[in-house]
PyMOL CGO cylinders between C-alpha atoms (Angstrom):
from pymol import cmd
from pymol.cgo import CYLINDER

trace = [
    CYLINDER, 107.40, 98.71, 108.66, 103.75, 97.79, 108.74, 0.3, 1, 1, 1, 1, 1, 1,
    CYLINDER, 103.75, 97.79, 108.74, 102.34, 97.59, 105.07, 0.3, 1, 1, 1, 1, 1, 1,
    CYLINDER, 102.34, 97.59, 105.07, 99.23, 99.68, 105.94, 0.3, 1, 1, 1, 1, 1, 1,
    CYLINDER, 99.23, 99.68, 105.94, 101.42, 102.37, 107.54, 0.3, 1, 1, 1, 1, 1, 1,
    CYLINDER, 101.42, 102.37, 107.54, 103.71, 102.33, 104.55, 0.3, 1, 1, 1, 1, 1, 1,
    CYLINDER, 103.71, 102.33, 104.55, 100.81, 102.70, 102.07, 0.3, 1, 1, 1, 1, 1, 1,
    CYLINDER, 100.81, 102.70, 102.07, 99.37, 105.64, 104.11, 0.3, 1, 1, 1, 1, 1, 1,
    CYLINDER, 99.37, 105.64, 104.11, 102.81, 107.30, 104.22, 0.3, 1, 1, 1, 1, 1, 1,
    CYLINDER, 102.81, 107.30, 104.22, 103.29, 106.79, 100.49, 0.3, 1, 1, 1, 1, 1, 1,
    CYLINDER, 103.29, 106.79, 100.49, 99.89, 108.20, 99.73, 0.3, 1, 1, 1, 1, 1, 1,
    CYLINDER, 99.89, 108.20, 99.73, 100.47, 111.22, 101.97, 0.3, 1, 1, 1, 1, 1, 1,
    CYLINDER, 100.47, 111.22, 101.97, 103.80, 111.85, 100.24, 0.3, 1, 1, 1, 1, 1, 1,
    CYLINDER, 103.80, 111.85, 100.24, 102.17, 111.65, 96.81, 0.3, 1, 1, 1, 1, 1, 1,
    CYLINDER, 102.17, 111.65, 96.81, 99.33, 114.02, 97.77, 0.3, 1, 1, 1, 1, 1, 1,
    CYLINDER, 99.33, 114.02, 97.77, 101.81, 116.44, 99.29, 0.3, 1, 1, 1, 1, 1, 1,
    CYLINDER, 101.81, 116.44, 99.29, 104.10, 116.31, 96.20, 0.3, 1, 1, 1, 1, 1, 1,
    CYLINDER, 104.10, 116.31, 96.20, 101.12, 117.10, 93.95, 0.3, 1, 1, 1, 1, 1, 1,
    CYLINDER, 101.12, 117.10, 93.95, 100.17, 120.14, 96.05, 0.3, 1, 1, 1, 1, 1, 1,
    CYLINDER, 100.17, 120.14, 96.05, 96.85, 118.82, 97.22, 0.3, 1, 1, 1, 1, 1, 1,
    CYLINDER, 96.85, 118.82, 97.22, 97.58, 118.31, 100.88, 0.3, 1, 1, 1, 1, 1, 1,
    CYLINDER, 97.58, 118.31, 100.88, 95.14, 121.02, 101.92, 0.3, 1, 1, 1, 1, 1, 1,
    CYLINDER, 95.14, 121.02, 101.92, 92.21, 119.56, 100.07, 0.3, 1, 1, 1, 1, 1, 1,
    CYLINDER, 92.21, 119.56, 100.07, 92.56, 115.85, 100.84, 0.3, 1, 1, 1, 1, 1, 1,
    CYLINDER, 92.56, 115.85, 100.84, 90.42, 115.46, 103.97, 0.3, 1, 1, 1, 1, 1, 1,
    CYLINDER, 90.42, 115.46, 103.97, 88.68, 112.26, 104.92, 0.3, 1, 1, 1, 1, 1, 1,
    CYLINDER, 88.68, 112.26, 104.92, 85.64, 112.58, 107.19, 0.3, 1, 1, 1, 1, 1, 1,
    CYLINDER, 85.64, 112.58, 107.19, 85.21, 110.49, 110.32, 0.3, 1, 1, 1, 1, 1, 1,
    CYLINDER, 85.21, 110.49, 110.32, 82.05, 109.49, 112.01, 0.3, 1, 1, 1, 1, 1, 1,
    CYLINDER, 82.05, 109.49, 112.01, 82.43, 109.70, 115.76, 0.3, 1, 1, 1, 1, 1, 1,
    CYLINDER, 82.43, 109.70, 115.76, 80.01, 108.01, 118.06, 0.3, 1, 1, 1, 1, 1, 1,
    CYLINDER, 80.01, 108.01, 118.06, 80.44, 108.74, 121.80, 0.3, 1, 1, 1, 1, 1, 1,
    CYLINDER, 80.44, 108.74, 121.80, 78.87, 106.25, 124.21, 0.3, 1, 1, 1, 1, 1, 1,
    CYLINDER, 78.87, 106.25, 124.21, 78.66, 106.67, 127.97, 0.3, 1, 1, 1, 1, 1, 1,
    CYLINDER, 78.66, 106.67, 127.97, 78.31, 103.53, 130.06, 0.3, 1, 1, 1, 1, 1, 1,
    CYLINDER, 78.31, 103.53, 130.06, 77.03, 104.56, 133.51, 0.3, 1, 1, 1, 1, 1, 1,
    CYLINDER, 77.03, 104.56, 133.51, 78.41, 103.14, 136.76, 0.3, 1, 1, 1, 1, 1, 1,
    CYLINDER, 78.41, 103.14, 136.76, 75.66, 101.17, 138.31, 0.3, 1, 1, 1, 1, 1, 1,
    CYLINDER, 75.66, 101.17, 138.31, 75.40, 100.37, 142.00, 0.3, 1, 1, 1, 1, 1, 1,
    CYLINDER, 75.40, 100.37, 142.00, 74.61, 96.65, 141.81, 0.3, 1, 1, 1, 1, 1, 1,
    CYLINDER, 74.61, 96.65, 141.81, 75.95, 93.63, 143.73, 0.3, 1, 1, 1, 1, 1, 1,
    CYLINDER, 75.95, 93.63, 143.73, 77.21, 91.83, 140.61, 0.3, 1, 1, 1, 1, 1, 1,
    CYLINDER, 77.21, 91.83, 140.61, 78.35, 94.05, 137.77, 0.3, 1, 1, 1, 1, 1, 1,
    CYLINDER, 78.35, 94.05, 137.77, 79.40, 92.77, 134.33, 0.3, 1, 1, 1, 1, 1, 1,
    CYLINDER, 79.40, 92.77, 134.33, 80.52, 94.98, 131.49, 0.3, 1, 1, 1, 1, 1, 1,
    CYLINDER, 80.52, 94.98, 131.49, 77.72, 95.29, 128.92, 0.3, 1, 1, 1, 1, 1, 1,
    CYLINDER, 77.72, 95.29, 128.92, 77.80, 93.89, 125.40, 0.3, 1, 1, 1, 1, 1, 1,
    CYLINDER, 77.80, 93.89, 125.40, 77.18, 96.91, 123.09, 0.3, 1, 1, 1, 1, 1, 1,
    CYLINDER, 77.18, 96.91, 123.09, 76.22, 97.03, 119.34, 0.3, 1, 1, 1, 1, 1, 1,
    CYLINDER, 76.22, 97.03, 119.34, 76.20, 100.13, 117.15, 0.3, 1, 1, 1, 1, 1, 1,
    CYLINDER, 76.20, 100.13, 117.15, 74.66, 100.32, 113.73, 0.3, 1, 1, 1, 1, 1, 1,
    CYLINDER, 74.66, 100.32, 113.73, 72.91, 102.59, 111.25, 0.3, 1, 1, 1, 1, 1, 1,
    CYLINDER, 72.91, 102.59, 111.25, 69.52, 101.50, 110.04, 0.3, 1, 1, 1, 1, 1, 1,
    CYLINDER, 69.52, 101.50, 110.04, 67.66, 102.90, 107.01, 0.3, 1, 1, 1, 1, 1, 1,
    CYLINDER, 67.66, 102.90, 107.01, 63.91, 103.36, 106.62, 0.3, 1, 1, 1, 1, 1, 1,
    CYLINDER, 63.91, 103.36, 106.62, 63.65, 99.76, 105.22, 0.3, 1, 1, 1, 1, 1, 1,
    CYLINDER, 63.65, 99.76, 105.22, 65.43, 98.50, 108.40, 0.3, 1, 1, 1, 1, 1, 1,
    CYLINDER, 65.43, 98.50, 108.40, 68.57, 97.47, 106.50, 0.3, 1, 1, 1, 1, 1, 1,
    CYLINDER, 68.57, 97.47, 106.50, 71.56, 97.69, 108.88, 0.3, 1, 1, 1, 1, 1, 1,
    CYLINDER, 71.56, 97.69, 108.88, 75.06, 98.93, 108.36, 0.3, 1, 1, 1, 1, 1, 1,
    CYLINDER, 75.06, 98.93, 108.36, 77.20, 97.59, 111.12, 0.3, 1, 1, 1, 1, 1, 1,
    CYLINDER, 77.20, 97.59, 111.12, 79.54, 100.06, 112.91, 0.3, 1, 1, 1, 1, 1, 1,
    CYLINDER, 79.54, 100.06, 112.91, 80.70, 98.20, 116.13, 0.3, 1, 1, 1, 1, 1, 1,
    CYLINDER, 80.70, 98.20, 116.13, 80.05, 95.34, 118.45, 0.3, 1, 1, 1, 1, 1, 1,
    CYLINDER, 80.05, 95.34, 118.45, 81.71, 95.10, 121.85, 0.3, 1, 1, 1, 1, 1, 1,
    CYLINDER, 81.71, 95.10, 121.85, 81.62, 91.76, 123.62, 0.3, 1, 1, 1, 1, 1, 1,
    CYLINDER, 81.62, 91.76, 123.62, 83.79, 89.43, 125.69, 0.3, 1, 1, 1, 1, 1, 1,
    CYLINDER, 83.79, 89.43, 125.69, 86.26, 88.47, 122.92, 0.3, 1, 1, 1, 1, 1, 1,
    CYLINDER, 86.26, 88.47, 122.92, 88.71, 86.99, 125.43, 0.3, 1, 1, 1, 1, 1, 1,
    CYLINDER, 88.71, 86.99, 125.43, 86.30, 84.41, 126.76, 0.3, 1, 1, 1, 1, 1, 1,
    CYLINDER, 86.30, 84.41, 126.76, 87.71, 80.86, 126.50, 0.3, 1, 1, 1, 1, 1, 1,
    CYLINDER, 87.71, 80.86, 126.50, 86.76, 78.94, 123.32, 0.3, 1, 1, 1, 1, 1, 1,
    CYLINDER, 86.76, 78.94, 123.32, 84.90, 81.90, 121.83, 0.3, 1, 1, 1, 1, 1, 1,
    CYLINDER, 84.90, 81.90, 121.83, 82.16, 81.48, 124.50, 0.3, 1, 1, 1, 1, 1, 1,
    CYLINDER, 82.16, 81.48, 124.50, 81.49, 85.22, 124.43, 0.3, 1, 1, 1, 1, 1, 1,
    CYLINDER, 81.49, 85.22, 124.43, 79.86, 84.93, 121.02, 0.3, 1, 1, 1, 1, 1, 1,
    CYLINDER, 79.86, 84.93, 121.02, 77.02, 82.85, 122.24, 0.3, 1, 1, 1, 1, 1, 1,
    CYLINDER, 77.02, 82.85, 122.24, 75.74, 85.78, 124.34, 0.3, 1, 1, 1, 1, 1, 1,
    CYLINDER, 75.74, 85.78, 124.34, 75.56, 88.20, 121.42, 0.3, 1, 1, 1, 1, 1, 1,
    CYLINDER, 75.56, 88.20, 121.42, 71.96, 87.17, 120.72, 0.3, 1, 1, 1, 1, 1, 1,
    CYLINDER, 71.96, 87.17, 120.72, 71.08, 89.02, 123.95, 0.3, 1, 1, 1, 1, 1, 1,
    CYLINDER, 71.08, 89.02, 123.95, 71.61, 92.21, 121.91, 0.3, 1, 1, 1, 1, 1, 1,
    CYLINDER, 71.61, 92.21, 121.91, 68.12, 91.37, 120.47, 0.3, 1, 1, 1, 1, 1, 1,
    CYLINDER, 68.12, 91.37, 120.47, 67.55, 94.21, 118.03, 0.3, 1, 1, 1, 1, 1, 1,
    CYLINDER, 67.55, 94.21, 118.03, 71.08, 94.12, 116.72, 0.3, 1, 1, 1, 1, 1, 1,
    CYLINDER, 71.08, 94.12, 116.72, 70.87, 90.28, 116.40, 0.3, 1, 1, 1, 1, 1, 1,
    CYLINDER, 70.87, 90.28, 116.40, 67.73, 90.63, 114.25, 0.3, 1, 1, 1, 1, 1, 1,
    CYLINDER, 67.73, 90.63, 114.25, 69.20, 93.41, 112.10, 0.3, 1, 1, 1, 1, 1, 1,
    CYLINDER, 69.20, 93.41, 112.10, 72.21, 91.50, 110.90, 0.3, 1, 1, 1, 1, 1, 1,
    CYLINDER, 72.21, 91.50, 110.90, 74.19, 90.37, 113.94, 0.3, 1, 1, 1, 1, 1, 1,
    CYLINDER, 74.19, 90.37, 113.94, 73.29, 86.79, 113.45, 0.3, 1, 1, 1, 1, 1, 1,
    CYLINDER, 73.29, 86.79, 113.45, 74.65, 86.75, 109.89, 0.3, 1, 1, 1, 1, 1, 1,
    CYLINDER, 74.65, 86.75, 109.89, 78.05, 88.13, 110.95, 0.3, 1, 1, 1, 1, 1, 1,
    CYLINDER, 78.05, 88.13, 110.95, 80.97, 85.81, 111.46, 0.3, 1, 1, 1, 1, 1, 1,
    CYLINDER, 80.97, 85.81, 111.46, 82.42, 87.51, 114.57, 0.3, 1, 1, 1, 1, 1, 1,
    CYLINDER, 82.42, 87.51, 114.57, 85.06, 88.76, 115.21, 0.3, 1, 1, 1, 1, 1, 1,
    CYLINDER, 85.06, 88.76, 115.21, 84.78, 91.20, 112.28, 0.3, 1, 1, 1, 1, 1, 1,
    CYLINDER, 84.78, 91.20, 112.28, 87.88, 93.25, 111.51, 0.3, 1, 1, 1, 1, 1, 1,
    CYLINDER, 87.88, 93.25, 111.51, 87.31, 96.92, 112.24, 0.3, 1, 1, 1, 1, 1, 1,
    CYLINDER, 87.31, 96.92, 112.24, 83.96, 96.26, 113.94, 0.3, 1, 1, 1, 1, 1, 1,
    CYLINDER, 83.96, 96.26, 113.94, 84.57, 93.91, 116.84, 0.3, 1, 1, 1, 1, 1, 1,
    CYLINDER, 84.57, 93.91, 116.84, 86.33, 94.85, 120.02, 0.3, 1, 1, 1, 1, 1, 1,
    CYLINDER, 86.33, 94.85, 120.02, 86.30, 93.97, 123.77, 0.3, 1, 1, 1, 1, 1, 1,
    CYLINDER, 86.30, 93.97, 123.77, 83.58, 95.37, 125.90, 0.3, 1, 1, 1, 1, 1, 1,
    CYLINDER, 83.58, 95.37, 125.90, 84.18, 98.41, 128.08, 0.3, 1, 1, 1, 1, 1, 1,
    CYLINDER, 84.18, 98.41, 128.08, 83.31, 99.25, 131.62, 0.3, 1, 1, 1, 1, 1, 1,
    CYLINDER, 83.31, 99.25, 131.62, 81.72, 102.45, 132.99, 0.3, 1, 1, 1, 1, 1, 1,
    CYLINDER, 81.72, 102.45, 132.99, 82.92, 105.67, 131.46, 0.3, 1, 1, 1, 1, 1, 1,
    CYLINDER, 82.92, 105.67, 131.46, 82.83, 107.64, 128.19, 0.3, 1, 1, 1, 1, 1, 1,
    CYLINDER, 82.83, 107.64, 128.19, 84.01, 105.80, 125.08, 0.3, 1, 1, 1, 1, 1, 1,
    CYLINDER, 84.01, 105.80, 125.08, 84.38, 107.09, 121.53, 0.3, 1, 1, 1, 1, 1, 1,
    CYLINDER, 84.38, 107.09, 121.53, 84.24, 105.14, 118.27, 0.3, 1, 1, 1, 1, 1, 1,
    CYLINDER, 84.24, 105.14, 118.27, 85.76, 106.77, 115.24, 0.3, 1, 1, 1, 1, 1, 1,
    CYLINDER, 85.76, 106.77, 115.24, 85.09, 105.29, 111.81, 0.3, 1, 1, 1, 1, 1, 1,
    CYLINDER, 85.09, 105.29, 111.81, 86.76, 106.65, 108.66, 0.3, 1, 1, 1, 1, 1, 1,
    CYLINDER, 86.76, 106.65, 108.66, 83.77, 106.99, 106.31, 0.3, 1, 1, 1, 1, 1, 1,
    CYLINDER, 83.77, 106.99, 106.31, 85.63, 106.34, 103.10, 0.3, 1, 1, 1, 1, 1, 1,
    CYLINDER, 85.63, 106.34, 103.10, 87.26, 103.22, 104.46, 0.3, 1, 1, 1, 1, 1, 1,
    CYLINDER, 87.26, 103.22, 104.46, 84.03, 101.58, 105.69, 0.3, 1, 1, 1, 1, 1, 1,
    CYLINDER, 84.03, 101.58, 105.69, 80.58, 100.42, 104.51, 0.3, 1, 1, 1, 1, 1, 1,
    CYLINDER, 80.58, 100.42, 104.51, 79.35, 103.92, 105.42, 0.3, 1, 1, 1, 1, 1, 1,
    CYLINDER, 79.35, 103.92, 105.42, 80.81, 105.20, 102.10, 0.3, 1, 1, 1, 1, 1, 1,
    CYLINDER, 80.81, 105.20, 102.10, 78.22, 103.03, 100.27, 0.3, 1, 1, 1, 1, 1, 1,
    CYLINDER, 78.22, 103.03, 100.27, 75.20, 104.45, 102.02, 0.3, 1, 1, 1, 1, 1, 1,
    CYLINDER, 75.20, 104.45, 102.02, 72.61, 106.18, 99.88, 0.3, 1, 1, 1, 1, 1, 1,
    CYLINDER, 72.61, 106.18, 99.88, 71.44, 109.65, 101.00, 0.3, 1, 1, 1, 1, 1, 1,
    CYLINDER, 71.44, 109.65, 101.00, 68.32, 109.51, 103.13, 0.3, 1, 1, 1, 1, 1, 1,
    CYLINDER, 68.32, 109.51, 103.13, 66.87, 109.11, 106.52, 0.3, 1, 1, 1, 1, 1, 1,
    CYLINDER, 66.87, 109.11, 106.52, 68.53, 106.74, 108.97, 0.3, 1, 1, 1, 1, 1, 1,
    CYLINDER, 68.53, 106.74, 108.97, 68.61, 105.89, 112.63, 0.3, 1, 1, 1, 1, 1, 1,
    CYLINDER, 68.61, 105.89, 112.63, 71.81, 105.40, 114.60, 0.3, 1, 1, 1, 1, 1, 1,
    CYLINDER, 71.81, 105.40, 114.60, 71.00, 102.60, 117.06, 0.3, 1, 1, 1, 1, 1, 1,
    CYLINDER, 71.00, 102.60, 117.06, 73.04, 101.68, 120.16, 0.3, 1, 1, 1, 1, 1, 1,
    CYLINDER, 73.04, 101.68, 120.16, 72.00, 98.66, 122.10, 0.3, 1, 1, 1, 1, 1, 1,
    CYLINDER, 72.00, 98.66, 122.10, 73.41, 97.39, 125.39, 0.3, 1, 1, 1, 1, 1, 1,
    CYLINDER, 73.41, 97.39, 125.39, 72.74, 94.14, 127.21, 0.3, 1, 1, 1, 1, 1, 1,
    CYLINDER, 72.74, 94.14, 127.21, 74.36, 93.11, 130.55, 0.3, 1, 1, 1, 1, 1, 1,
    CYLINDER, 74.36, 93.11, 130.55, 74.63, 89.77, 132.22, 0.3, 1, 1, 1, 1, 1, 1,
    CYLINDER, 74.63, 89.77, 132.22, 72.62, 89.83, 135.45, 0.3, 1, 1, 1, 1, 1, 1,
    CYLINDER, 72.62, 89.83, 135.45, 71.37, 93.18, 134.28, 0.3, 1, 1, 1, 1, 1, 1,
    CYLINDER, 71.37, 93.18, 134.28, 69.19, 94.99, 131.87, 0.3, 1, 1, 1, 1, 1, 1,
    CYLINDER, 69.19, 94.99, 131.87, 68.96, 95.75, 128.21, 0.3, 1, 1, 1, 1, 1, 1,
    CYLINDER, 68.96, 95.75, 128.21, 68.52, 99.13, 126.57, 0.3, 1, 1, 1, 1, 1, 1,
    CYLINDER, 68.52, 99.13, 126.57, 68.26, 100.56, 123.06, 0.3, 1, 1, 1, 1, 1, 1,
    CYLINDER, 68.26, 100.56, 123.06, 68.95, 104.23, 122.16, 0.3, 1, 1, 1, 1, 1, 1,
    CYLINDER, 68.95, 104.23, 122.16, 68.11, 105.68, 118.81, 0.3, 1, 1, 1, 1, 1, 1,
    CYLINDER, 68.11, 105.68, 118.81, 69.25, 108.96, 117.12, 0.3, 1, 1, 1, 1, 1, 1,
    CYLINDER, 69.25, 108.96, 117.12, 67.36, 109.85, 113.96, 0.3, 1, 1, 1, 1, 1, 1,
    CYLINDER, 67.36, 109.85, 113.96, 69.60, 111.47, 111.37, 0.3, 1, 1, 1, 1, 1, 1,
    CYLINDER, 69.60, 111.47, 111.37, 69.87, 112.35, 107.63, 0.3, 1, 1, 1, 1, 1, 1,
    CYLINDER, 69.87, 112.35, 107.63, 72.77, 110.83, 105.70, 0.3, 1, 1, 1, 1, 1, 1,
    CYLINDER, 72.77, 110.83, 105.70, 75.14, 112.29, 104.79, 0.3, 1, 1, 1, 1, 1, 1,
    CYLINDER, 75.14, 112.29, 104.79, 75.43, 114.14, 108.07, 0.3, 1, 1, 1, 1, 1, 1,
    CYLINDER, 75.43, 114.14, 108.07, 75.56, 117.94, 107.78, 0.3, 1, 1, 1, 1, 1, 1,
    CYLINDER, 75.56, 117.94, 107.78, 78.00, 119.63, 110.03, 0.3, 1, 1, 1, 1, 1, 1,
    CYLINDER, 78.00, 119.63, 110.03, 75.58, 122.50, 110.79, 0.3, 1, 1, 1, 1, 1, 1,
    CYLINDER, 75.58, 122.50, 110.79, 73.21, 120.28, 112.84, 0.3, 1, 1, 1, 1, 1, 1,
    CYLINDER, 73.21, 120.28, 112.84, 75.76, 118.59, 114.97, 0.3, 1, 1, 1, 1, 1, 1,
    CYLINDER, 75.76, 118.59, 114.97, 76.32, 116.92, 117.36, 0.3, 1, 1, 1, 1, 1, 1,
    CYLINDER, 76.32, 116.92, 117.36, 73.16, 114.80, 117.55, 0.3, 1, 1, 1, 1, 1, 1,
    CYLINDER, 73.16, 114.80, 117.55, 72.56, 113.13, 120.91, 0.3, 1, 1, 1, 1, 1, 1,
    CYLINDER, 72.56, 113.13, 120.91, 70.17, 111.04, 122.96, 0.3, 1, 1, 1, 1, 1, 1,
    CYLINDER, 70.17, 111.04, 122.96, 70.29, 109.60, 126.50, 0.3, 1, 1, 1, 1, 1, 1,
    CYLINDER, 70.29, 109.60, 126.50, 69.63, 106.22, 127.91, 0.3, 1, 1, 1, 1, 1, 1,
    CYLINDER, 69.63, 106.22, 127.91, 67.92, 105.57, 131.19, 0.3, 1, 1, 1, 1, 1, 1,
    CYLINDER, 67.92, 105.57, 131.19, 69.92, 102.79, 132.85, 0.3, 1, 1, 1, 1, 1, 1,
    CYLINDER, 69.92, 102.79, 132.85, 72.32, 100.68, 130.81, 0.3, 1, 1, 1, 1, 1, 1,
    CYLINDER, 72.32, 100.68, 130.81, 73.38, 103.56, 128.56, 0.3, 1, 1, 1, 1, 1, 1,
    CYLINDER, 73.38, 103.56, 128.56, 74.16, 107.16, 129.42, 0.3, 1, 1, 1, 1, 1, 1,
    CYLINDER, 74.16, 107.16, 129.42, 74.53, 109.83, 126.75, 0.3, 1, 1, 1, 1, 1, 1,
    CYLINDER, 74.53, 109.83, 126.75, 75.03, 108.80, 123.17, 0.3, 1, 1, 1, 1, 1, 1,
    CYLINDER, 75.03, 108.80, 123.17, 76.38, 111.38, 120.74, 0.3, 1, 1, 1, 1, 1, 1,
    CYLINDER, 76.38, 111.38, 120.74, 77.15, 111.31, 117.02, 0.3, 1, 1, 1, 1, 1, 1,
    CYLINDER, 77.15, 111.31, 117.02, 79.22, 113.82, 115.07, 0.3, 1, 1, 1, 1, 1, 1,
    CYLINDER, 79.22, 113.82, 115.07, 81.17, 114.22, 111.91, 0.3, 1, 1, 1, 1, 1, 1,
    CYLINDER, 81.17, 114.22, 111.91, 84.89, 115.06, 112.27, 0.3, 1, 1, 1, 1, 1, 1,
    CYLINDER, 84.89, 115.06, 112.27, 87.02, 116.47, 109.49, 0.3, 1, 1, 1, 1, 1, 1,
]
cmd.load_cgo(trace, "trace")
């Protein structure tokens, strides 16, 4: 049995045995990203980066999608095309990063779910932030979508959303129980 799964099952059993099963709820940040289908002669899946940025422009990384399967790690050299992300901490990351890095996705709606208490999001100070989603595509364009928000997110004002114009469609952020 996988050690992580074993630890989660053991923790659940302990919580249940203590009678706290109803109160132990971890919150999850969900970011939904739509990648539109473009009518172009040569289509490549975009590289996409997602991060939270505070008013001082300090970044908390959430996700980066790129061509992880490219031979000899060649996909990493194109990450700098995500210009804003690269400047806000991408260049200091040693990718792939466990829990952040994944393969890029094609057209469609894609959802990221991050357990807040198991990520760097748990360390964020309350305040004003911007969720930033950047996409760059080979033989294509580049686009950045921002959603201003207050951390921690309040369930009453959700979901928050914005829409890109070409490389990104709708971007939505919400808090799940």
